[in-house]
Backbone as JSON Lines, residues from 0, in Angstrom:
{"i":0,"aa":"X","n":[126.27,95.3,87.82],"ca":[125.9,95.02,89.19],"c":[126.63,93.78,89.7]}
{"i":1,"aa":"X","n":[126.72,92.79,88.82],"ca":[127.41,91.57,89.23],"c":[128.87,91.85,89.53]}
{"i":2,"aa":"X","n":[129.51,92.69,88.71],"ca":[130.91,93.04,88.91],"c":[131.11,93.72,90.27]}
{"i":3,"aa":"X","n":[130.25,94.68,90.59],"ca":[130.37,95.38,91.88],"c":[130.1,94.42,93.02]}
{"i":4,"aa":"X","n":[129.09,93.59,92.89],"ca":[128.77,92.62,93.92],"c":[129.94,91.67,94.17]}
{"i":5,"aa":"X","n":[130.54,91.18,93.1],"ca":[131.7,90.29,93.24],"c":[132.88,91.01,93.87]}
{"i":6,"aa":"X","n":[133.09,92.27,93.49],"ca":[134.2,93.05,94.04],"c":[134.01,93.27,95.54]}
{"i":7,"aa":"X","n":[132.78,93.6,95.95],"ca":[132.48,93.77,97.37],"c":[132.79,92.48,98.12]}
{"i":8,"aa":"X","n":[132.33,91.36,97.59],"ca":[132.53,90.07,98.24],"c":[134.02,89.72,98.33]}
{"i":9,"aa":"X","n":[134.77,89.9,97.24],"ca":[136.19,89.53,97.26],"c":[136.98,90.44,98.18]}
{"i":10,"aa":"X","n":[136.66,91.72,98.22],"ca":[137.39,92.63,99.1],"c":[137.03,92.43,100.56]}
{"i":11,"aa":"X","n":[135.81,91.95,100.84],"ca":[135.46,91.66,102.22],"c":[136.3,90.51,102.75]}
{"i":12,"aa":"X","n":[136.63,89.56,101.88],"ca":[137.48,88.45,102.29],"c":[138.92,88.88,102.52]}
{"i":13,"aa":"X","n":[139.31,90.0,101.92],"ca":[140.67,90.52,102.07],"c":[140.68,91.82,102.86]}
{"i":14,"aa":"X","n":[139.69,92.06,103.71],"ca":[139.55,93.35,104.36],"c":[140.71,93.72,105.28]}
{"i":15,"aa":"X","n":[141.45,92.75,105.74],"ca":[142.58,93.07,106.6],"c":[143.67,93.83,105.83]}
{"i":16,"aa":"X","n":[143.71,93.71,104.51],"ca":[144.73,94.39,103.7],"c":[144.39,95.86,103.46]}
{"i":17,"aa":"X","n":[143.12,96.2,103.52],"ca":[142.68,97.54,103.16],"c":[142.05,98.24,104.37]}
{"i":18,"aa":"X","n":[142.33,99.52,104.49],"ca":[141.74,100.28,105.58],"c":[140.31,100.71,105.26]}
{"i":19,"aa":"X","n":[140.04,100.97,103.99],"ca":[138.71,101.43,103.6],"c":[137.98,100.34,102.83]}
{"i":20,"aa":"X","n":[136.67,100.3,103.03],"ca":[135.85,99.32,102.33],"c":[135.53,99.79,100.92]}
{"i":21,"aa":"X","n":[135.38,98.84,100.01],"ca":[134.9,99.13,98.66],"c":[133.39,99.26,98.73]}
{"i":22,"aa":"X","n":[132.84,100.34,98.25],"ca":[131.41,100.64,98.29],"c":[130.9,100.5,99.74]}
{"i":23,"aa":"X","n":[131.39,101.36,100.65],"ca":[131.05,101.21,102.07],"c":[129.56,101.33,102.39]}
{"i":24,"aa":"X","n":[128.82,102.09,101.61],"ca":[127.39,102.24,101.88],"c":[126.57,101.12,101.26]}
{"i":25,"aa":"X","n":[127.21,100.26,100.47],"ca":[126.5,99.19,99.8],"c":[126.06,99.61,98.41]}
{"i":26,"aa":"X","n":[125.6,98.66,97.65],"ca":[125.2,98.89,96.27],"c":[123.71,99.21,96.2]}
{"i":27,"aa":"X","n":[123.36,100.23,95.42],"ca":[121.96,100.61,95.24],"c":[121.67,100.79,93.75]}
{"i":28,"aa":"X","n":[120.39,100.91,93.42],"ca":[119.99,101.22,92.06],"c":[118.68,102.01,92.12]}
{"i":29,"aa":"X","n":[118.3,102.57,90.99],"ca":[117.08,103.36,90.92],"c":[116.26,102.93,89.72]}
{"i":30,"aa":"X","n":[114.94,102.9,89.9],"ca":[114.03,102.57,88.81],"c":[113.09,103.76,88.58]}
{"i":31,"aa":"X","n":[112.89,104.09,87.33],"ca":[111.94,105.14,86.96],"c":[110.6,104.47,86.71]}
{"i":32,"aa":"X","n":[109.57,104.92,87.4],"ca":[108.26,104.28,87.38],"c":[107.3,105.04,86.48]}
{"i":33,"aa":"X","n":[106.67,104.33,85.56],"ca":[105.64,104.91,84.74],"c":[106.06,105.3,83.34]}
{"i":34,"aa":"X","n":[107.36,105.24,83.05],"ca":[107.83,105.6,81.7],"c":[107.65,104.46,80.71]}
{"i":35,"aa":"X","n":[107.49,103.25,81.22],"ca":[107.29,102.08,80.37],"c":[106.18,101.22,80.98]}
{"i":36,"aa":"X","n":[105.68,100.24,80.25],"ca":[104.43,99.56,80.66],"c":[104.56,98.43,81.7]}
{"i":37,"aa":"X","n":[105.67,98.31,82.41],"ca":[105.8,97.21,83.38],"c":[104.74,97.31,84.47]}
{"i":38,"aa":"X","n":[104.32,96.16,84.95],"ca":[103.38,96.11,86.07],"c":[104.15,96.25,87.37]}
{"i":39,"aa":"X","n":[103.43,96.5,88.45],"ca":[104.06,96.57,89.78],"c":[104.66,95.21,90.14]}
{"i":40,"aa":"X","n":[104.01,94.13,89.73],"ca":[104.54,92.79,89.98],"c":[105.91,92.62,89.32]}
{"i":41,"aa":"X","n":[106.05,93.05,88.08],"ca":[107.34,92.94,87.39],"c":[108.41,93.77,88.09]}
{"i":42,"aa":"X","n":[108.04,94.97,88.53],"ca":[109.0,95.86,89.18],"c":[109.43,95.31,90.53]}
{"i":43,"aa":"X","n":[108.47,94.89,91.34],"ca":[108.81,94.42,92.68],"c":[109.52,93.07,92.62]}
{"i":44,"aa":"X","n":[109.2,92.25,91.62],"ca":[109.9,90.97,91.43],"c":[111.36,91.21,91.04]}
{"i":45,"aa":"X","n":[111.59,92.21,90.19],"ca":[112.95,92.57,89.82],"c":[113.72,93.06,91.04]}
{"i":46,"aa":"X","n":[113.09,93.89,91.84],"ca":[113.73,94.38,93.06],"c":[114.1,93.23,93.99]}
{"i":47,"aa":"X","n":[113.16,92.31,94.18],"ca":[113.42,91.15,95.03],"c":[114.6,90.35,94.5]}
{"i":48,"aa":"X","n":[114.66,90.17,93.2],"ca":[115.76,89.44,92.57],"c":[117.09,90.16,92.79]}
{"i":49,"aa":"X","n":[117.09,91.48,92.66],"ca":[118.32,92.26,92.88],"c":[118.79,92.15,94.33]}
{"i":50,"aa":"X","n":[117.85,92.19,95.27],"ca":[118.22,92.04,96.68],"c":[118.83,90.66,96.94]}
{"i":51,"aa":"X","n":[118.2,89.64,96.38],"ca":[118.67,88.28,96.63],"c":[119.95,87.94,95.89]}
{"i":52,"aa":"X","n":[120.03,88.35,94.64],"ca":[121.15,87.96,93.79],"c":[122.41,88.78,94.04]}
{"i":53,"aa":"X","n":[122.23,90.09,94.2],"ca":[123.39,90.97,94.31],"c":[123.55,91.61,95.69]}
{"i":54,"aa":"X","n":[122.71,91.24,96.62],"ca":[122.77,91.77,97.98],"c":[122.73,93.29,98.0]}
{"i":55,"aa":"X","n":[121.87,93.87,97.16],"ca":[121.72,95.32,97.13],"c":[121.26,95.83,98.49]}
{"i":56,"aa":"X","n":[121.71,97.02,98.84],"ca":[121.27,97.64,100.08],"c":[119.91,98.31,99.89]}
{"i":57,"aa":"X","n":[119.68,98.83,98.69],"ca":[118.45,99.59,98.49],"c":[118.13,99.71,97.02]}
{"i":58,"aa":"X","n":[116.84,99.67,96.71],"ca":[116.33,100.01,95.39],"c":[115.48,101.26,95.58]}
{"i":59,"aa":"X","n":[115.76,102.28,94.79],"ca":[114.99,103.52,94.84],"c":[114.01,103.55,93.68]}
{"i":60,"aa":"X","n":[112.85,104.15,93.9],"ca":[111.82,104.27,92.88],"c":[111.52,105.75,92.67]}
{"i":61,"aa":"X","n":[111.46,106.17,91.44],"ca":[111.12,107.56,91.13],"c":[110.03,107.6,90.07]}
{"i":62,"aa":"X","n":[108.99,108.35,90.37],"ca":[107.9,108.51,89.4],"c":[108.43,109.27,88.19]}
{"i":63,"aa":"X","n":[108.07,108.8,87.01],"ca":[108.5,109.46,85.77],"c":[107.84,110.84,85.67]}
{"i":64,"aa":"X","n":[108.66,111.84,85.44],"ca":[108.18,113.2,85.25],"c":[108.64,113.66,83.88]}
{"i":65,"aa":"X","n":[107.7,113.99,83.02],"ca":[108.04,114.45,81.68],"c":[108.51,115.9,81.75]}
{"i":66,"aa":"X","n":[109.69,116.16,81.2],"ca":[110.19,117.53,81.2],"c":[110.21,118.13,79.79]}
{"i":67,"aa":"X","n":[109.99,117.29,78.79],"ca":[109.94,117.73,77.39],"c":[108.64,117.28,76.76]}
{"i":68,"aa":"X","n":[108.18,118.01,75.79],"ca":[107.03,117.58,75.0],"c":[107.55,116.95,73.71]}
{"i":69,"aa":"X","n":[108.21,115.85,73.85],"ca":[108.78,115.15,72.72],"c":[107.88,113.96,72.4]}
{"i":70,"aa":"X","n":[107.54,113.78,71.13],"ca":[106.63,112.68,70.74],"c":[107.23,111.3,71.01]}
{"i":71,"aa":"X","n":[108.55,111.2,71.18],"ca":[109.19,109.92,71.46],"c":[109.18,109.55,72.94]}
{"i":72,"aa":"X","n":[108.8,110.49,73.79],"ca":[108.75,110.24,75.23],"c":[107.32,109.96,75.66]}
{"i":73,"aa":"X","n":[107.15,109.18,76.73],"ca":[105.79,108.92,77.22],"c":[105.11,110.22,77.64]}
{"i":74,"aa":"X","n":[103.84,110.32,77.38],"ca":[103.07,111.5,77.78],"c":[102.13,111.1,78.92]}
{"i":75,"aa":"X","n":[102.43,111.57,80.11],"ca":[101.59,111.29,81.28],"c":[100.95,112.59,81.74]}
{"i":76,"aa":"X","n":[99.68,112.51,82.16],"ca":[99.01,113.71,82.66],"c":[99.68,114.2,83.94]}
{"i":77,"aa":"X","n":[100.03,113.26,84.81],"ca":[100.71,113.6,86.05],"c":[101.6,112.45,86.47]}
{"i":78,"aa":"X","n":[102.65,112.73,87.23],"ca":[103.57,111.67,87.66],"c":[102.85,110.63,88.53]}
{"i":79,"aa":"X","n":[103.21,109.36,88.41],"ca":[102.56,108.3,89.2],"c":[103.11,108.25,90.64]}
{"i":80,"aa":"X","n":[102.85,109.3,91.41],"ca":[103.41,109.41,92.75],"c":[102.84,108.39,93.72]}
{"i":81,"aa":"X","n":[101.56,108.08,93.63],"ca":[100.97,107.06,94.51],"c":[101.58,105.7,94.21]}
{"i":82,"aa":"X","n":[101.79,105.42,92.94],"ca":[102.42,104.15,92.55],"c":[103.84,104.07,93.11]}
{"i":83,"aa":"X","n":[104.58,105.15,93.02],"ca":[105.93,105.21,93.61],"c":[105.86,104.9,95.1]}
{"i":84,"aa":"X","n":[104.91,105.51,95.79],"ca":[104.75,105.3,97.22],"c":[104.42,103.84,97.54]}
{"i":85,"aa":"X","n":[103.52,103.22,96.77],"ca":[103.16,101.82,96.99],"c":[104.37,100.91,96.78]}
{"i":86,"aa":"X","n":[105.2,101.22,95.8],"ca":[106.4,100.41,95.56],"c":[107.38,100.54,96.72]}
{"i":87,"aa":"X","n":[107.54,101.73,97.28],"ca":[108.39,101.89,98.46],"c":[107.83,101.1,99.64]}
{"i":88,"aa":"X","n":[106.51,101.13,99.84],"ca":[105.9,100.36,100.93],"c":[106.15,98.87,100.74]}
{"i":89,"aa":"X","n":[105.98,98.39,99.52],"ca":[106.2,96.97,99.23],"c":[107.66,96.6,99.39]}
{"i":90,"aa":"X","n":[108.55,97.49,98.97],"ca":[109.99,97.26,99.11],"c":[110.36,97.08,100.59]}
{"i":91,"aa":"X","n":[109.76,97.89,101.43],"ca":[109.98,97.8,102.88],"c":[109.52,96.42,103.38]}
{"i":92,"aa":"X","n":[108.38,95.95,102.87],"ca":[107.88,94.63,103.27],"c":[108.83,93.52,102.84]}
{"i":93,"aa":"X","n":[109.45,93.67,101.68],"ca":[110.43,92.68,101.22],"c":[111.67,92.68,102.1]}
{"i":94,"aa":"X","n":[112.17,93.86,102.41],"ca":[113.45,93.96,103.11],"c":[113.36,93.68,104.61]}
{"i":95,"aa":"X","n":[112.27,94.1,105.26],"ca":[112.24,94.03,106.72],"c":[111.12,93.18,107.31]}
{"i":96,"aa":"X","n":[110.14,92.81,106.52],"ca":[108.98,92.12,107.06],"c":[108.87,90.66,106.63]}
{"i":97,"aa":"X","n":[109.78,90.18,105.81],"ca":[109.77,88.78,105.42],"c":[108.79,88.41,104.32]}
{"i":98,"aa":"X","n":[108.24,89.38,103.61],"ca":[107.32,89.09,102.52],"c":[108.1,88.75,101.25]}
{"i":99,"aa":"X","n":[107.45,88.03,100.34],"ca":[107.97,87.77,99.0],"c":[107.1,88.53,98.01]}
{"i":100,"aa":"X","n":[107.67,88.87,96.87],"ca":[106.91,89.59,95.84],"c":[105.66,88.81,95.43]}
{"i":101,"aa":"X","n":[105.77,87.49,95.34],"ca":[104.64,86.66,94.91],"c":[103.5,86.63,95.93]}
{"i":102,"aa":"X","n":[103.78,87.0,97.17],"ca":[102.71,87.09,98.16],"c":[101.93,88.4,98.01]}
{"i":103,"aa":"X","n":[102.63,89.43,97.59],"ca":[102.01,90.75,97.5],"c":[101.19,90.93,96.22]}
{"i":104,"aa":"X","n":[101.69,90.37,95.12],"ca":[101.02,90.5,93.82],"c":[101.11,89.18,93.07]}
{"i":105,"aa":"X","n":[100.24,89.02,92.06],"ca":[100.31,87.84,91.21],"c":[99.8,88.23,89.82]}
{"i":106,"aa":"X","n":[99.81,87.27,88.89],"ca":[99.4,87.57,87.52],"c":[97.96,88.06,87.43]}
{"i":107,"aa":"X","n":[97.09,87.53,88.3],"ca":[95.7,87.97,88.3],"c":[95.54,89.36,88.92]}
{"i":108,"aa":"X","n":[96.48,89.72,89.76],"ca":[96.44,91.0,90.49],"c":[97.84,91.63,90.39]}
{"i":109,"aa":"X","n":[98.22,92.17,89.2],"ca":[99.61,92.59,88.97],"c":[99.99,93.98,89.45]}
{"i":110,"aa":"X","n":[99.02,94.77,89.93],"ca":[99.32,96.13,90.38],"c":[98.77,96.36,91.78]}
{"i":111,"aa":"X","n":[99.44,97.25,92.52],"ca":[99.03,97.52,93.89],"c":[97.71,98.28,93.94]}
{"i":112,"aa":"X","n":[96.97,98.02,94.99],"ca":[95.7,98.67,95.26],"c":[95.95,100.15,95.53]}
{"i":113,"aa":"X","n":[95.17,101.01,94.93],"ca":[95.37,102.45,95.15],"c":[94.73,102.91,96.45]}
{"i":114,"aa":"X","n":[93.81,102.13,97.0],"ca":[93.12,102.54,98.22],"c":[93.75,101.99,99.5]}
{"i":115,"aa":"X","n":[94.49,100.89,99.39],"ca":[95.09,100.25,100.57],"c":[96.58,100.08,100.37]}
{"i":116,"aa":"X","n":[97.33,100.22,101.47],"ca":[98.76,99.94,101.37],"c":[98.97,98.44,101.16]}
{"i":117,"aa":"X","n":[100.13,98.03,100.63],"ca":[100.34,96.61,100.28],"c":[100.16,95.63,101.45]}
{"i":118,"aa":"X","n":[100.55,96.01,102.65],"ca":[100.41,95.11,103.79],"c":[98.94,94.9,104.16]}
{"i":119,"aa":"X","n":[98.19,95.97,104.21],"ca":[96.76,95.87,104.52],"c":[96.02,95.12,103.42]}
{"i":120,"aa":"X","n":[96.38,95.38,102.18],"ca":[95.77,94.68,101.05],"c":[96.05,93.18,101.15]}
{"i":121,"aa":"X","n":[97.29,92.81,101.48],"ca":[97.64,91.4,101.65],"c":[96.81,90.78,102.78]}
{"i":122,"aa":"X","n":[96.7,91.49,103.9],"ca":[95.96,90.96,105.05],"c":[94.49,90.72,104.71]}
{"i":123,"aa":"X","n":[93.89,91.63,103.99],"ca":[92.48,91.47,103.61],"c":[92.31,90.31,102.63]}
{"i":124,"aa":"X","n":[93.25,90.17,101.7],"ca":[93.16,89.04,100.76],"c":[93.43,87.71,101.45]}
{"i":125,"aa":"X","n":[94.05,87.75,102.63],"ca":[94.35,86.53,103.39],"c":[93.65,86.55,104.74]}
{"i":126,"aa":"X","n":[92.44,87.05,104.74],"ca":[91.69,87.21,105.98],"c":[91.48,85.88,106.72]}
{"i":127,"aa":"X","n":[91.56,84.77,105.99],"ca":[91.41,83.45,106.62],"c":[92.53,83.15,107.63]}
{"i":128,"aa":"X","n":[93.63,83.9,107.58],"ca":[94.74,83.7,108.51],"c":[94.55,84.45,109.82]}
{"i":129,"aa":"X","n":[93.51,85.28,109.89],"ca":[93.29,86.15,111.04],"c":[91.97,85.8,111.71]}
{"i":130,"aa":"X","n":[91.75,86.22,112.96],"ca":[92.66,86.98,113.8],"c":[93.72,86.09,114.43]}
{"i":131,"aa":"X","n":[94.82,86.7,114.78],"ca":[95.9,85.98,115.46],"c":[95.99,86.49,116.9]}
{"i":132,"aa":"X","n":[96.42,85.64,117.79],"ca":[96.57,86.03,119.2],"c":[97.99,86.55,119.41]}
{"i":133,"aa":"X","n":[98.11,87.81,119.76],"ca":[99.43,88.43,119.92],"c":[100.25,87.8,121.03]}
{"i":134,"aa":"X","n":[99.61,87.07,121.91],"ca":[100.34,86.42,123.01],"c":[100.93,85.07,122.61]}
{"i":135,"aa":"X","n":[100.62,84.61,121.39],"ca":[101.06,83.26,121.01],"c":[101.9,83.19,119.74]}
{"i":136,"aa":"X","n":[101.7,84.08,118.79],"ca":[102.34,83.94,117.47],"c":[103.79,84.43,117.5]}
{"i":137,"aa":"X","n":[104.55,83.99,116.49],"ca":[105.95,84.38,116.41],"c":[106.11,85.79,115.83]}
{"i":138,"aa":"X","n":[107.34,86.27,115.86],"ca":[107.69,87.63,115.42],"c":[107.25,87.9,113.98]}
{"i":139,"aa":"X","n":[107.53,86.97,113.07],"ca":[107.22,87.2,111.66],"c":[105.72,87.19,111.38]}
{"i":140,"aa":"X","n":[104.96,86.47,112.16],"ca":[103.51,86.52,112.02],"c":[102.98,87.86,112.52]}
{"i":141,"aa":"X","n":[103.54,88.37,113.61],"ca":[103.16,89.69,114.1],"c":[103.41,90.77,113.04]}
{"i":142,"aa":"X","n":[104.52,90.65,112.33],"ca":[104.88,91.64,111.31],"c":[103.87,91.71,110.17]}
{"i":143,"aa":"X","n":[103.07,90.69,110.0],"ca":[102.1,90.65,108.91],"c":[100.78,91.34,109.27]}
{"i":144,"aa":"X","n":[100.66,91.78,110.5],"ca":[99.45,92.44,110.96],"c":[99.52,93.94,110.64]}
{"i":145,"aa":"X","n":[98.54,94.47,109.91],"ca":[98.5,95.92,109.71],"c":[98.46,96.64,111.05]}
{"i":146,"aa":"X","n":[99.27,97.66,111.2],"ca":[99.33,98.4,112.46],"c":[100.44,97.95,113.39]}
{"i":147,"aa":"X","n":[101.09,96.83,113.05],"ca":[102.24,96.37,113.84],"c":[103.47,96.42,112.97]}
{"i":148,"aa":"X","n":[104.43,97.24,113.39],"ca":[105.68,97.38,112.67],"c":[106.81,96.62,113.34]}
{"i":149,"aa":"X","n":[108.0,96.81,112.86],"ca":[109.18,96.1,113.37],"c":[109.39,96.4,114.85]}
{"i":150,"aa":"X","n":[109.35,97.67,115.23],"ca":[109.6,98.05,116.63],"c":[108.49,97.51,117.53]}
{"i":151,"aa":"X","n":[107.24,97.67,117.12],"ca":[106.12,97.17,117.93],"c":[106.19,95.66,118.09]}
{"i":152,"aa":"X","n":[106.52,94.94,117.03],"ca":[106.62,93.48,117.1],"c":[107.7,93.05,118.09]}
{"i":153,"aa":"X","n":[108.84,93.72,118.05],"ca":[109.92,93.4,119.01],"c":[109.48,93.69,120.44]}
{"i":154,"aa":"X","n":[108.78,94.81,120.63],"ca":[108.29,95.16,121.97],"c":[107.27,94.13,122.47]}
{"i":155,"aa":"X","n":[106.4,93.67,121.58],"ca":[105.4,92.67,121.96],"c":[106.08,91.38,122.4]}
{"i":156,"aa":"X","n":[107.04,90.92,121.61],"ca":[107.75,89.68,121.94],"c":[108.41,89.8,123.31]}
{"i":157,"aa":"X","n":[109.05,90.93,123.56],"ca":[109.74,91.13,124.84],"c":[108.76,91.27,125.99]}
{"i":158,"aa":"X","n":[107.69,92.05,125.82],"ca":[106.75,92.31,126.91],"c":[105.95,91.07,127.3]}
{"i":159,"aa":"X","n":[105.62,90.24,126.34],"ca":[104.79,89.07,126.67],"c":[105.57,88.0,127.42]}
{"i":160,"aa":"X","n":[106.86,88.15,127.53],"ca":[107.64,87.23,128.38],"c":[107.3,87.42,129.85]}
{"i":161,"aa":"X","n":[106.87,88.65,130.19],"ca":[106.54,88.98,131.58],"c":[105.1,88.59,131.94]}
{"i":162,"aa":"X","n":[104.18,88.85,130.99],"ca":[102.78,88.51,131.25],"c":[102.0,88.59,129.94]}
{"i":163,"aa":"X","n":[100.78,88.05,129.96],"ca":[99.92,88.14,128.78],"c":[99.55,89.6,128.55]}
{"i":164,"aa":"X","n":[99.53,89.98,127.29],"ca":[99.23,91.36,126.93],"c":[97.75,91.55,126.67]}
{"i":165,"aa":"X","n":[97.25,92.74,126.99],"ca":[95.89,93.13,126.64],"c":[95.97,94.32,125.68]}
{"i":166,"aa":"X","n":[94.84,94.83,125.24],"ca":[94.84,95.9,124.25],"c":[95.43,97.19,124.78]}
{"i":167,"aa":"X","n":[95.25,97.45,126.07],"ca":[95.85,98.65,126.66],"c":[97.37,98.55,126.63]}
{"i":168,"aa":"X","n":[97.91,97.35,126.91],"ca":[99.36,97.13,126.83],"c":[99.86,97.39,125.41]}
{"i":169,"aa":"X","n":[99.11,96.88,124.42],"ca":[99.51,97.04,123.02],"c":[99.56,98.52,122.62]}
{"i":170,"aa":"X","n":[98.57,99.28,123.1],"ca":[98.53,100.7,122.8],"c":[99.79,101.39,123.36]}
{"i":171,"aa":"X","n":[100.17,101.03,124.57],"ca":[101.37,101.6,125.2],"c":[102.64,101.19,124.47]}
{"i":172,"aa":"X","n":[102.62,100.02,123.83],"ca":[103.79,99.54,123.09],"c":[103.91,100.18,121.71]}
{"i":173,"aa":"X","n":[102.91,100.94,121.3],"ca":[102.99,101.63,120.02],"c":[102.25,100.97,118.87]}
{"i":174,"aa":"X","n":[101.44,99.95,119.17],"ca":[100.66,99.3,118.12],"c":[99.53,100.25,117.68]}
{"i":175,"aa":"X","n":[99.34,100.37,116.38],"ca":[98.28,101.21,115.86],"c":[96.99,100.39,115.87]}
{"i":176,"aa":"X","n":[96.28,100.46,116.97],"ca":[95.09,99.62,117.16],"c":[93.98,99.97,116.19]}
{"i":177,"aa":"X","n":[93.95,101.18,115.7],"ca":[92.94,101.57,114.72],"c":[92.98,100.63,113.52]}
{"i":178,"aa":"X","n":[94.18,100.16,113.16],"ca":[94.34,99.24,112.03],"c":[94.4,97.79,112.5]}
{"i":179,"aa":"X","n":[95.11,97.54,113.58],"ca":[95.39,96.17,114.01],"c":[94.19,95.45,114.62]}
{"i":180,"aa":"X","n":[93.27,96.2,115.2],"ca":[92.19,95.57,115.99],"c":[91.37,94.56,115.21]}
{"i":181,"aa":"X","n":[91.31,94.67,113.91],"ca":[90.52,93.75,113.09],"c":[91.26,92.44,112.8]}
{"i":182,"aa":"X","n":[92.54,92.4,113.14],"ca":[93.37,91.25,112.78],"c":[93.97,90.52,113.98]}
{"i":183,"aa":"X","n":[93.7,91.01,115.19],"ca":[94.33,90.42,116.38],"c":[93.32,90.16,117.49]}
{"i":184,"aa":"X","n":[93.75,89.27,118.39],"ca":[93.07,89.08,119.67],"c":[94.14,89.11,120.75]}
{"i":185,"aa":"X","n":[93.69,89.35,121.98],"ca":[94.57,89.25,123.15],"c":[93.95,88.2,124.05]}
{"i":186,"aa":"X","n":[94.59,87.05,124.12],"ca":[94.05,85.93,124.89],"c":[92.6,85.64,124.5]}
{"i":187,"aa":"X","n":[92.36,85.56,123.19],"ca":[91.07,85.25,122.57],"c":[90.02,86.35,122.7]}
{"i":188,"aa":"X","n":[90.39,87.52,123.16],"ca":[89.44,88.62,123.29],"c":[89.63,89.58,122.12]}
{"i":189,"aa":"X","n":[88.5,90.04,121.56],"ca":[88.51,91.02,120.5],"c":[88.37,92.42,121.09]}
{"i":190,"aa":"X","n":[88.88,93.4,120.38],"ca":[88.73,94.79,120.83],"c":[87.39,95.37,120.41]}
{"i":191,"aa":"X","n":[86.81,94.83,119.38],"ca":[85.54,95.35,118.86],"c":[84.49,94.25,118.96]}
{"i":192,"aa":"X","n":[83.24,94.64,118.95],"ca":[82.19,93.63,118.99],"c":[81.68,93.36,117.58]}
{"i":193,"aa":"X","n":[81.28,92.13,117.35],"ca":[80.82,91.72,116.02],"c":[79.41,92.16,115.76]}
């Protein structure tokens, strides 16, 4: 990986000499999930390290599927598909939402919650940070709210330049209020009653 990363970097500096890029789609890797005893924290920390160290474009996760009944291979009743899904969700949070692996998991809590996605799980564990006023907080704080994605956060930032937003405005902007309403206010107003 280091060799490819260095080659990409050196050829980018000499790109005027070459018509085609080396590894034009970027460098990726794949991890098989469930074949060995690593925790989700170890896996997502490794992914974060690969993104930071080698500027990987993507890490793919695949649930281990046993195709042989060999005593030397792990025996799983069923592939860990939910775990694969949670790792993809967390990976998205690392790449586009500004989260760190250590925020999502820790030694006391080394695996993702099976009932909640990683962002919602983080928000509930950090409930003391909420509710936030969508008319005042920055882009990256908006991204931490369950129900607000990258596109919705950008729309909120742009729309609130014109006027203060209310819950009806947020709904029109694509915010999933079913999830977000517990974590936000609009000019100090809640969508639900206590």
